[in-house]
N, C-alpha and C positions, 0 to 999 in steps of 0.2 A: 221409978220410972213407970208409967202406966201401960197397961196392955196394948192399948192404941199405938202408943210411942213405939214399942218393940216390934210390933206388926209391919209399921212404916218403915222403920229401920231395917228388918229383916227383908222387906219388899225391895227397897233400895239397893241393898246387897246382891240380891238375886238378878235384878236388871243389870247392875254393872258387870256381874259375873258372866251373864249371858252375852252381854256385847263385847265384852273381853274375848271370850272363847269364838264367838262368831267372826269377829275381825282376824283373828289367828287363824280360823280355819281357811279364809280367804286368801291367806299369803303363804301358803305351803310351799309351792314350788317356784323356779327361775323360769318357767315355760306358761306360755298363754297362746290360746288360738281363737281367732274371731271370724265369722262370715258376716260382712257387714255391707249395708246397703245405704246411700245418702241420697237425698232429693230435696224438693222445696220444703217438705214438713219436717224432715230429719236431717239437720245439717253437721251434727257431729254424732260421732260413736267412740266407746271407749272399751279397750279390750278389758278382760278379767285381770285383776290385781296379781302382780309378780313381784318376786324379790330380785335384786342385783347382786351378783357375785363378780368379781374381778374386774369391777369398774366399767363393764361395757354392756351394751344392749344390742343384739343383733335382731334385725328384722328381715323377713323374706316372705313375699307374696305375690298375688295376682291381683290384677285390677281391669275393670271394664269401664271406659268413661264415655259421656257423650262429648263430641266436638272438641276432642283432644284437651280436656280440662285438666287442671292441676289438681291433685290431691295432697294435702300435708299430713305427715305422720310426726307427731311430737311425742317425746317422753316428758310424761307430769307425774307429780306426786302430790296429791291433794293434802293439805294440811289443815291449819285453824279454819274453820267456818267453810270447809271444803273449798278454799281459794287454792288454785294449782299454782305449783312451782313448776317452772318449764326448764328443761336438762337438755333441751336440743330438739330441732325439727329439720326435716328432710321433705323437699317436695318433689314429687314425681309428676311427670306430665305423660298423658297418653295411655296406651292399653298395654298390659303385660299378661301373658298367658302362663300355663303350667309348663309348656315348652320352653318359654323364655320369662322366667320370673325375674322381678327386681330383688336387689338385696341392699342392705345398708347397715353400717356398723356404727353406734353412737359410741364416743369414748369419753371417758372422764365423768361418769355418771356414779354418784356415791354410791356405795354398798349399803344395803338394806332392804326393807319390804315397804309395801304400799305404793309401787309404781303402776303406772298404765300407760298404755299409748293411746293418744288422743288423734282421732281420724276426723279431717275436715276437708272440705271441698270448694273450689270456685264456682259451683253452680252445676245446673242441669242434673243428670242422674249418674251416679255411680255405684259400682258394686264392688266386691273382692273378697279375697281371704288373706288373713294374715298370720304369719307363725311369729312368735316372740321368744327369744331365749335372753336372759338376763345373766349370761355368762360367756366366757370366750368361746368362740367356736372351735369345733374339734379339727385339729390339724389333718 
């Protein structure tokens, strides 16, 4: 085996190792938080990656929308070629504040890592904050 082949093999091993460690570092916890804003140019947002335990995902947040628009929150996991698998969605219409936040519990989500919440809307301008927990809510 020539020196060039050894360097290429070593470089490939380094790239694979870095990608593996980077992916694992993004999937440490069962919680994620996102401040989001959607409009004409940005029509979808994603939370940071989180893990699911106990087969549930709890979302809690606030939103401000124009003209009583609907915002969709969907649990996804991106797989092969970044194509998302959907594990449930929830539509929320209108405004919610810190005094009156919305909450929803997605059930029967398979345990594991690599999940995100996909946030999309029906038009106009909307913004909000979202807290996600990939485990059973505290009683």
